[in-house]
C-alpha positions as CSV (number, residue, x, y, z in Angstrom):
1,M,66.2,33.0,50.6
2,S,65.4,36.5,51.2
3,F,61.9,38.0,51.0
4,H,61.3,41.7,50.9
5,R,59.0,44.2,49.3
6,N,59.9,46.1,46.2
7,G,59.5,49.3,48.1
8,A,59.2,50.6,51.6
9,S,56.1,49.9,53.7
10,D,54.1,52.8,54.9
11,K,52.5,50.6,57.6
12,L,55.6,49.5,59.4
13,S,57.7,51.5,61.8
14,R,61.4,51.3,62.4
15,R,62.3,48.9,65.1
16,Q,64.8,49.5,67.9
17,L,67.8,47.3,68.1
18,H,70.5,47.4,70.7
19,L,73.5,45.6,69.1
20,Q,76.5,45.4,71.4
21,S,79.0,43.7,69.1
22,F,79.8,43.0,65.5
23,D,79.0,39.4,66.1
24,E,75.5,40.5,66.9
25,V,75.5,42.6,63.7
26,L,76.4,39.6,61.6
27,S,73.9,37.4,63.5
28,E,71.1,39.9,62.8
29,A,72.1,40.2,59.1
30,R,72.2,36.4,58.6
31,S,68.9,36.0,60.4
32,L,67.2,38.5,58.2
33,S,68.7,36.8,55.2
34,R,67.3,33.4,56.4
35,V,63.8,34.4,57.4
36,G,63.2,37.4,55.1
37,Y,62.1,40.9,56.0
38,H,59.9,43.8,55.3
39,R,61.5,47.2,54.5
40,V,60.5,50.3,56.4
41,A,62.8,52.4,54.2
42,K,64.1,52.0,50.7
43,W,67.2,49.8,51.1
44,S,67.3,46.0,51.1
45,L,69.6,44.0,53.3
46,G,72.0,43.6,50.5
47,Q,72.1,47.4,49.9
48,I,72.5,48.1,53.6
49,C,75.4,45.6,53.9
50,D,77.0,47.1,50.8
51,H,76.6,50.7,52.2
52,V,78.0,50.0,55.7
53,S,80.8,47.9,54.2
54,R,81.9,50.7,51.9
55,F,81.9,53.1,54.8
56,M,84.0,50.8,56.9
57,D,86.5,50.3,54.1
58,A,86.7,54.1,53.6
59,S,87.5,54.6,57.3
60,I,90.7,52.6,56.6
61,D,91.5,53.3,52.9
62,G,90.5,57.0,52.9
63,F,87.4,59.0,52.1
64,P,86.8,61.0,49.0
65,P,87.3,64.7,49.3
66,S,84.5,66.3,51.3
67,P,82.6,69.4,50.2
68,F,84.1,72.6,51.7
69,Y,81.1,73.1,54.1
70,V,81.9,69.8,56.0
71,A,84.9,71.5,57.7
72,L,82.5,74.2,58.8
73,I,80.0,71.9,60.4
74,R,82.6,69.4,61.8
75,P,82.8,71.1,65.3
76,F,79.0,71.3,65.5
77,A,78.5,67.6,64.4
78,R,81.2,66.4,66.8
79,M,79.6,68.4,69.7
80,T,76.0,67.4,68.9
81,H,76.1,63.9,67.4
82,L,79.3,62.1,68.2
83,G,78.6,61.6,71.9
84,K,75.1,60.3,71.2
85,I,76.5,57.9,68.6
86,L,79.3,56.7,71.0
87,R,76.6,56.1,73.7
88,N,74.5,54.2,71.1
89,E,71.6,56.6,71.3
90,H,69.0,56.8,68.6
91,L,69.2,59.9,66.4
92,P,66.0,61.0,64.7
93,A,67.7,63.1,62.0
94,K,68.5,61.5,58.7
95,M,71.8,62.4,57.1
96,P,72.3,62.5,53.4
97,T,74.5,59.7,51.9
98,L,77.5,60.7,49.7
99,S,77.1,59.1,46.3
100,V,80.3,57.1,46.7
101,F,78.6,55.2,49.6
102,M,75.2,54.7,47.8
103,P,74.6,51.0,47.4
104,G,74.1,49.4,44.1
105,E,70.4,49.3,43.1
106,W,70.5,45.5,42.8
107,A,72.9,44.6,45.6
108,E,72.0,41.0,46.5
109,D,71.6,39.9,50.1
110,E,73.6,36.7,49.6
111,K,76.6,38.5,47.9
112,A,76.6,41.4,50.4
113,L,76.9,39.3,53.5
114,P,80.4,38.1,52.8
115,Q,81.3,41.8,51.9
116,L,80.1,42.8,55.4
117,E,82.0,40.0,57.0
118,A,85.2,41.1,55.3
119,A,84.7,44.7,56.2
120,I,84.0,43.9,59.9
121,A,87.2,41.7,60.0
122,R,89.2,44.6,58.7
123,I,88.0,47.1,61.3
124,Q,88.4,44.6,64.1
125,D,92.1,44.0,63.3
126,P,94.0,45.2,66.3
127,N,96.7,46.8,64.0
128,V,94.2,48.7,61.8
129,Q,95.0,52.3,61.1
130,F,91.9,54.5,60.7
131,V,91.9,57.8,58.8
132,L,90.2,61.0,59.9
133,S,86.5,61.1,59.9
134,P,85.2,63.7,57.4
135,L,82.4,64.6,59.8
136,F,84.0,64.1,63.2
137,G,87.7,64.5,62.7
138,K,90.2,62.4,64.6
139,L,88.7,59.3,66.3
140,T,90.4,56.6,68.3
141,P,90.1,53.0,66.9
142,E,87.6,52.2,69.6
143,E,85.5,55.3,68.7
144,W,85.6,54.3,65.1
145,R,84.4,50.9,65.9
146,K,81.5,52.3,68.0
147,V,80.6,54.6,65.1
148,H,80.5,51.6,62.7
149,L,78.5,49.5,65.2
150,W,76.0,52.3,65.6
151,H,75.9,52.8,61.8
152,C,75.1,49.1,61.2
153,Q,72.4,49.1,63.9
154,H,70.9,52.3,62.5
155,H,70.4,50.8,59.1
156,L,69.3,47.3,60.2
157,E,66.5,48.9,62.3
158,Y,64.7,49.6,59.0
159,L,64.3,45.9,58.2
160,I,61.6,44.0,60.1
161,P,62.0,40.2,60.2
162,A,59.2,38.5,58.3
163,A,59.3,35.5,60.7
164,R,60.9,34.4,63.9
165,D,64.3,32.8,63.3
166,V,64.1,29.4,65.0
167,S,67.7,28.5,63.9
168,S,69.4,31.1,66.2
């Protein structure tokens, strides 16, 4: 059963994770679901799983049309952010989330975990065909996977385990 605050804590700081694989992402998410967590930001585990899953699916199924200015900032974003993401570096800047990727207000942890598992299975398929990234343009499948791994890690850093998971 998941425990979390109704809102973000102003006393907790974002932790630093160094997730190296999607198995580690799933292990971290399952552990947080088991032991509970405190939120440093506004989203719950269920909302994070819903958000990153939607983004993974869109990288295969297609993104909604981007605002015109995204094409203008694409070279800058690719030059300044993509390399850092691919090297799994922490970025202090917070990027706005498109409304289509906003999680449901009441996304439940237990229902979102299978959604995350399914999305990860899709992006790990060796025959998957990814679309162009609206922010970075053409990415190889391996680059897409690194972007997704970084994205999962980025959001999971805002959840602090409420207890040590003795079952891992």
